[in-house]
C-alpha positions in Angstrom: -13.8 -27.1 -24.5 -15.7 -23.9 -25.3 -13.1 -21.7 -26.2 -15.4 -18.6 -26.6 -17.0 -19.0 -23.3 -13.6 -19.3 -21.5 -12.2 -16.0 -23.4 -15.1 -14.3 -22.1 -14.6 -15.0 -18.2 -10.5 -14.5 -18.5 -9.4 -11.7 -16.3 -6.5 -9.7 -17.6 -4.1 -11.3 -14.9 -4.8 -14.7 -16.9 -4.7 -13.2 -20.3 -1.2 -12.0 -19.8 0.1 -15.3 -18.5 -1.3 -17.1 -21.5 0.1 -14.6 -24.1 3.5 -14.5 -22.5 4.1 -18.3 -21.7 3.8 -21.9 -23.1 3.5 -25.4 -21.8 7.2 -25.7 -21.8 7.6 -23.0 -18.9 8.0 -23.6 -15.3 5.9 -20.9 -13.7 6.1 -19.6 -10.1 5.0 -16.4 -8.3 8.6 -15.0 -8.5 8.6 -15.3 -12.2 5.6 -13.5 -12.8 6.3 -10.6 -10.3 9.7 -10.1 -12.2 8.6 -10.6 -15.8 5.1 -9.2 -15.7 5.5 -6.9 -12.9 2.5 -8.5 -10.8 2.2 -8.5 -7.1 2.5 -11.7 -5.1 -1.2 -11.7 -4.6 -1.9 -11.2 -8.4 0.3 -14.1 -9.3 -1.5 -16.3 -7.0 -4.7 -15.1 -8.2 -3.9 -16.0 -11.9 -2.7 -19.4 -10.9 -5.8 -20.0 -9.0 -8.2 -18.7 -11.8 -6.2 -20.7 -14.5 -6.3 -23.9 -12.4 -10.1 -23.6 -12.1 -10.5 -23.5 -15.8 -8.2 -26.5 -16.3 -5.7 -24.5 -18.2 -3.0 -24.9 -15.5 -1.6 -27.4 -13.2 0.7 -27.6 -10.0 4.0 -29.7 -10.5 5.8 -29.2 -7.7 6.5 -27.7 -4.3 9.7 -26.8 -2.6 9.8 -25.6 1.1 12.1 -22.8 2.2 12.8 -21.4 5.7 14.2 -17.8 6.3 15.5 -15.9 9.2 14.3 -12.4 9.1 15.9 -9.7 11.3 13.5 -7.9 13.6 13.7 -4.3 14.8 15.1 -5.8 18.0 17.9 -7.4 16.1 18.6 -4.3 14.3 18.9 -2.5 17.5 21.2 -5.6 18.9 23.5 -5.1 15.6 24.2 -1.1 16.6 24.4 -1.5 20.5 25.9 -5.2 21.0 24.2 -8.0 22.7 22.9 -7.7 26.2 25.6 -10.1 27.4 28.4 -8.0 25.8 26.9 -4.9 27.2 26.8 -6.7 30.8 30.4 -7.9 30.6 31.7 -4.6 29.3 30.0 -3.0 32.2 31.5 -5.3 34.7 34.9 -4.9 33.4 34.6 -1.1 33.6 32.9 -0.8 36.9 33.4 -4.0 38.8 31.0 -6.1 40.6 27.8 -4.9 40.7 24.0 -6.2 41.6 21.7 -7.0 38.8 19.5 -3.8 39.4 22.7 -1.6 39.3 23.8 -3.4 36.2 20.3 -2.4 34.8 20.3 1.0 35.7 23.7 1.6 34.4 23.1 0.0 31.0 19.6 1.3 30.7 17.8 -2.0 30.2 15.0 -3.9 32.1 16.0 -6.1 35.2 14.5 -9.1 33.6 16.7 -8.8 30.5 19.9 -8.5 32.7 18.9 -11.4 34.8 18.3 -13.7 31.7 21.9 -12.4 30.6 23.4 -13.1 33.9 21.8 -16.5 34.0 23.1 -17.8 30.7 26.7 -16.3 31.1 26.9 -17.9 34.7 26.4 -21.3 33.1 29.2 -20.7 30.7 31.6 -19.5 33.4 31.9 -15.9 32.1 29.9 -14.5 35.1 29.3 -15.4 38.8 27.6 -14.2 41.9 30.2 -13.3 44.7 29.6 -13.5 48.5 28.1 -9.9 48.4 25.3 -11.1 45.9 26.9 -9.2 43.2 27.6 -10.2 39.7 31.4 -10.2 38.8 33.3 -11.0 35.7 35.4 -14.2 35.8 38.1 -13.2 33.2 36.8 -16.0 31.0 36.4 -15.5 27.1 32.9 -14.8 25.8 31.2 -18.1 24.3 31.8 -18.2 20.3 27.9 -17.9 20.1 28.1 -14.2 20.7 30.7 -13.4 18.0 28.6 -15.6 15.5 25.3 -13.6 16.5 26.8 -10.4 15.8 27.9 -11.8 12.3 24.5 -13.0 11.6 23.0 -9.6 12.6 25.2 -7.9 10.1 24.7 -10.4 7.3 20.8 -10.0 7.8 21.1 -6.4 7.7 23.1 -6.5 4.3 20.8 -9.1 2.8 18.0 -8.4 0.7 14.8 -7.9 2.7 16.9 -8.6 5.7 16.4 -12.4 5.3 19.0 -15.2 5.7 18.2 -18.6 3.8 18.7 -21.8 6.0 20.0 -23.4 3.4 23.2 -20.8 3.1 24.1 -21.2 6.8 26.9 -23.2 8.3 26.1 -25.7 10.9 27.5 -23.3 13.7 25.5 -20.5 12.3 22.1 -22.8 12.3 22.7 -23.8 15.7 23.3 -20.2 17.0 20.5 -18.7 14.9 17.9 -21.4 16.0 18.2 -20.3 19.6 17.8 -16.8 18.5 14.5 -17.1 16.3 10.8 -17.5 16.7 7.7 -18.1 14.6 5.3 -16.1 16.9 5.8 -13.3 19.1 9.4 -12.3 17.9 9.3 -8.7 19.4 11.9 -9.4 21.7 14.0 -11.9 19.4 16.7 -10.9 17.0 15.2 -13.1 14.1 11.9 -14.3 13.3 11.1 -17.4 11.3 9.4 -17.3 7.9 8.4 -20.4 6.2 7.6 -20.4 2.7 7.0 -22.8 -0.3 8.0 -22.2 -4.1 4.8 -23.6 -5.8 5.7 -24.5 -9.6 2.8 -24.4 -12.2 2.9 -25.4 -15.9 0.1 -24.6 -18.5 -1.3 -27.6 -19.7 -3.2 -28.8 -23.1 -5.6 -26.6 -24.3 -3.8 -23.3 -23.1 -2.2 -22.9 -26.4 -5.3 -23.1 -28.0 -7.0 -20.2 -25.8 -3.9 -18.2 -26.4 -4.4 -18.3 -30.2 -8.1 -17.7 -29.9 -6.9 -14.4 -27.6 -4.6 -13.2 -30.2 -6.9 -13.6 -32.9 -9.7 -11.8 -31.1 -7.1 -8.9 -30.4 -7.3 -9.5 -26.6 -4.0 -8.2 -25.0 -4.9 -8.4 -21.2 -4.7 -4.4 -21.1 -8.2 -3.8 -21.6 -9.6 -1.2 -19.2 -12.1 -2.7 -16.4 -13.3 0.5 -15.0 -13.4 4.3 -15.5 -11.6 6.4 -13.2 -11.6 10.3 -12.4 -8.3 10.4 -13.7 -9.5 8.9 -17.1 -12.3 10.9 -17.3 -10.3 14.2 -16.9 -7.4 13.3 -19.5 -9.8 11.9 -22.2 -7.7 8.4 -21.9 -10.8 6.4 -21.8 -11.5 7.2 -25.4 -8.8 5.4 -27.0 -8.9 2.4 -24.5 -10.5 -0.8 -25.1 -12.9 -1.8 -22.3 -13.4 -5.5 -21.0 -16.8 -7.1 -21.2 -19.1 -7.1 -18.5 -21.5 -9.9 -17.6 -24.8 -8.6 -16.7 -26.6 -11.7 -16.1 -24.6 -12.2 -12.8 -26.9 -12.2 -9.8 -26.6 -9.4 -7.3 -25.3 -9.7 -3.8 -27.8 -10.8 -1.3 -28.7 -8.4 1.3 -28.9 -10.0 4.7 -30.8 -8.5 7.5 -29.2 -7.5 10.8 -29.2 -10.4 13.4 -27.3 -11.5 16.6 -24.0 -12.9 15.6 -23.8 -16.8 16.2 -20.7 -16.1 18.2 -22.3 -13.5 20.5 -25.0 -16.2 20.9 -22.6 -18.6 21.9 -20.9 -16.3 24.5 -24.4 -15.4 26.3 -24.9 -19.3 26.3 -21.9 -19.8 28.1 -22.6 -17.0 30.8 -26.2 -18.5 31.4 -24.7 -22.0 31.8 -22.0 -20.9 34.4 -24.8 -18.8 36.5 -27.2 -21.4 36.4 -24.3 -23.5 38.3 -24.1 -20.9 41.0 -21.0 -18.8 39.6 -21.0 -15.2 40.1 -19.5 -13.1 37.0 -16.7 -10.5 37.5 -15.2 -8.2 35.0 -12.2 -5.7 34.9 -10.5 -3.2 32.5 -8.7 -4.2 29.2 -5.7 -1.7 30.4 -3.9 -3.4 33.3 -0.5 -2.9 35.2 2.4 -5.6 35.3 1.4 -5.9 38.9 -1.9 -7.7 38.4 -1.2 -9.0 35.0 1.8 -11.0 36.4 3.3 -10.0 39.6 0.5 -10.8 41.7 0.3 -14.1 40.1 3.8 -14.9 41.3 5.4 -14.4 38.0 8.9 -13.1 38.5 9.8 -9.9 36.9 12.9 -11.1 35.5 12.4 -14.7 34.5 11.9 -16.3 31.3 8.6 -17.6 32.4 7.4 -13.9 31.7 7.9 -14.5 28.1 4.9 -17.0 28.1 2.9 -13.5 27.4 4.3 -11.2 24.5 2.2 -8.1 25.8 1.3 -4.9 24.2 2.7 -1.9 26.1 0.8 1.4 26.4 2.4 4.3 24.8 0.8 7.1 26.8 0.6 6.9 29.8 3.2 4.3 30.3 2.6 3.7 33.9 -0.3 3.6 36.8 0.1 6.4 39.4 0.0 3.8 42.1 -1.0 0.0 43.2 -3.3 -0.7 45.7 -2.2 -1.2 49.3 -1.5 -3.5 51.3 -1.5 -5.8 48.0 1.6 -4.0 46.6 3.8 -4.7 49.8 2.4 -8.0 50.1 3.1 -9.1 46.9 6.6 -7.4 46.9 7.6 -9.5 49.9 6.3 -12.8 48.4 8.6 -12.1 45.5 11.6 -11.1 47.6 11.7 -13.5 50.4 8.2 -15.5 50.3 6.4 -13.3 53.0 4.0 -15.5 54.8 3.3 -17.9 52.3 5.7 -20.5 53.4 7.9 -20.2 50.5 11.5 -18.7 50.2 10.2 -16.6 47.1 12.2 -15.4 44.1 15.0 -13.8 46.1 15.5 -10.5 44.2 14.6 -6.9 44.5 11.1 -6.4 43.5 11.1 -3.2 41.0 8.1 -1.1 42.0 8.6 1.1 39.0 8.1 -1.9 36.5 5.2 -3.3 38.5 3.2 0.0 37.6 4.0 -0.3 33.7 0.6 -0.1 31.9 -0.2 -3.0 29.1 -3.1 -4.8 27.6 -4.3 -7.6 29.6 -2.6 -10.9 28.3 -4.4 -13.4 30.3 -8.0 -13.7 31.8 -6.2 -14.9 35.1 -5.7 -11.1 35.9 -9.5 -11.1 36.8 -8.9 -13.9 39.2 -6.0 -12.0 40.9 -8.3 -8.9 41.1 -11.2 -11.1 42.6 -9.3 -12.9 45.3 -9.0 -10.4 48.1 -12.7 -9.7 47.9 -14.0 -12.9 47.2 -16.1 -15.0 49.7 -14.9 -18.5 51.1 -16.7 -20.8 49.6 -17.4 -19.2 46.5 -17.3 -19.6 42.5 -16.6 -16.9 40.1 -16.2 -16.6 36.5 -15.4 -14.0 33.8 -15.2 -13.8 30.1 -12.2 -11.6 29.2 -10.8 -10.3 26.0 -6.8 -10.6 26.0 -3.9 -9.6 23.8 -0.9 -11.1 23.1 1.6 -10.5 19.9 0.9 -13.9 18.0 0.6 -15.1 14.7 -2.8 -15.2 13.3 -3.8 -18.7 12.1 -6.6 -21.3 12.5 -6.1 -21.8 16.0 -4.4 -18.5 17.3 -5.5 -14.9 17.1 -3.6 -11.9 18.5 -6.6 -10.8 20.4 -9.0 -13.3 21.8 -11.5 -14.2 24.5 -10.9 -16.6 27.5 -13.5 -17.5 30.1 -11.7 -17.3 33.5 -12.9 -18.8 36.7 -11.9 -19.5 40.4 -13.7 -22.0 42.9 -12.7 -21.3 46.5 -13.5 -23.9 49.2 -11.9 -25.8 52.2 -12.9 -29.2 50.4 -11.9 -28.1 46.6 -9.0 -30.4 45.1 -7.5 -31.5 41.8 -10.5 -33.8 41.4 -12.9 -31.1 41.5 -11.0 -29.1 39.0 -10.8 -32.2 36.6 -14.6 -32.4 36.7 -15.1 -28.7 35.8 -12.7 -28.8 33.0 -14.7 -32.1 31.5 -17.9 -29.9 32.0 -16.5 -27.2 29.6 -15.3 -29.7 27.0 -18.2 -31.7 26.7 -21.3 -29.8 28.1 -19.9 -26.4 26.4 -17.6 -26.9 23.5 -19.4 -30.4 22.5 -16.3 -32.3 22.4 -16.4 -35.9 22.6 -12.7 -36.9 23.1 -11.0 -34.9 26.0 -7.5 -35.4 27.7 -5.6 -34.0 30.4 -2.0 -33.1 30.0 0.6 -31.8 32.8 1.4 -28.5 32.4 3.4 -25.4 33.8 2.3 -22.0 35.1 4.3 -20.0 37.5 1.0 -19.5 39.7 -0.5 -22.8 39.9 0.7 -26.1 41.3 -0.2 -28.7 40.3 -1.1 -27.4 36.7 -3.1 -29.3 34.1 -4.0 -28.5 30.4 -7.1 -29.8 29.0 -7.1 -30.9 25.1 -9.8 -31.7 23.0 -10.2 -33.5 19.4 -11.3 -31.4 16.6 -12.9 -33.3 13.6 -10.6 -31.3 11.3 -8.0 -29.5 13.3 -7.3 -32.5 15.5 -6.1 -32.2 18.9 -5.4 -28.9 20.3 -5.0 -27.2 23.6 -8.3 -25.7 25.2 -6.8 -24.1 28.2 -4.8 -24.2 31.4 -5.8 -24.6 34.9 -4.5 -25.6 38.3 -4.5 -24.8 42.0 -3.1 -21.5 42.9 0.0 -21.3 44.9 0.0 -20.1 48.4 2.3 -17.2 47.1 -0.8 -16.0 45.3 -3.6 -16.5 47.7 -2.2 -15.7 51.0 -0.8 -12.3 50.0 -4.5 -11.4 49.2 -5.6 -12.8 52.4 -7.0 -16.3 51.1 -6.0 -19.3 53.2 -7.9 -21.9 51.3 -7.6 -24.0 48.2 -8.5 -22.1 44.7 -9.0 -23.8 41.9 -8.3 -21.7 38.5 -8.5 -22.1 35.0 -8.3 -19.9 31.8 -10.1 -21.7 29.0 -9.9 -20.4 25.2 -13.4 -19.8 24.5 -12.8 -18.9 20.9 -11.5 -22.5 20.3 -14.9 -23.8 22.4 -16.8 -22.0 19.8 -15.1 -23.7 16.9 -16.5 -27.0 18.3 -19.8 -25.7 19.2 -20.4 -23.8 16.1 -18.9 -26.5 13.9 -16.2 -24.3 12.3 -12.6 -25.0 11.3 -10.8 -21.4 11.8 -10.9 -18.9 14.5 -10.6 -16.2 11.9 -14.2 -17.2 10.6 -15.6 -15.8 14.1 -14.4 -12.3 13.3 -14.5 -11.5 9.7 -16.8 -9.3 8.1 -18.1 -11.9 6.1 -20.1 -14.1 8.4 -22.3 -16.2 6.1 -20.4 -19.3 6.8 -21.1 -18.9 10.5 -24.6 -17.7 9.8 -25.4 -20.9 8.2 -24.5 -22.8 11.4 -26.1 -23.2 14.7 -24.3 -23.9 18.0 -25.0 -27.0 19.9 -26.9 -25.0 22.9 
């Protein structure tokens, strides 16, 4: 071991660890944060660098699950749950319709609908002959009191987190139905999974520590001169770290087209060569086009598929185009002329004007239907936004390629053929499978999955045949095939990448070294 060379390349974060601890100590991030005043990122950097120099090794991992209270949970802790407020309102005011309850409490109708549905299953509420919700007199279920207790515990806990290991079975059963890993803005708790990783210094670390002491290196050496140091003269009494002037400078890369942009253009070229016409639309949409026009009920849990970003100012559009607003309202209320019974609720024309960032590319198809030709083929590449946890296969803003095929002879076999073409010709997948799916606006619905050499099987996108409730309200009386494919995920295969974040980070060197298969 060349100790002198190791010392030259030690960072102060590493030096402090070597001087403070011995080979007998169990080292974790929390230990370094408390005893060396490190930030969590600093502790992990020190472990990584020391392991790279063969001075430290990992000796254990212990997984932990925490439930962290959200802003929505803190609000519920103050106001009470939606179920409690609904029951209290009905006790005080007698039987009321769901819109009347929503107006009286000051909540959205979809939240009231969800609360009523659950409480009616538990026998606390019922719908009377006048289609009004009324209180049956039954006691509230135990989960509501347990939920209130959990919220108060989380508020009192450090960092607002509850450790799964400290919860009773009843508490764990309740909180498991209240928490989400991703998109937790409408949930009282979000799930946080962590690991406590334990390290130990290994043979050789002691000799390096002795050499550091002998050389007078403390880890407090200055690495840069700041304006504050120059003004105070502090730099005169400080000791400076050594600089390695033999390091190569960063390579300057001339401007060029991003490989992902090239990939997107290649997808457009292929679809246009197949006779598709391209459509587009605004990033800011109304709830009407983003969900209502696609037969997604305003109050139903199906709406939770999309955790949307709302626009702060202005909050609502001035109007919705007619006759489509009235047509869609009738479809939701009684089925209109679609042959369906609809959702049987009072369509909220205020909610439908609310402005959001579009959460799915299918909104482009909804816009296109009333002006489409029969037969016709259309596609668009849409940037979409959803509140989501970012990881290797998920982003909070992403691209979808959205398309529709309209024709009297169009059927499920036609759709599967298009899906296979996307997976093999564009994504470059060699293994493809179809899985039954559910979307409120298509029946039947199909998900297409492809196998990535590193990430394994993952969903490429959803598809199906538009329901009559969607098409007839827009004046279309022919089968309409529809799909929304995650084009970012197709790019993973085509560009030979393993992580979606590599497509958008400022360091595109790894992407630059690869070429798409087109």
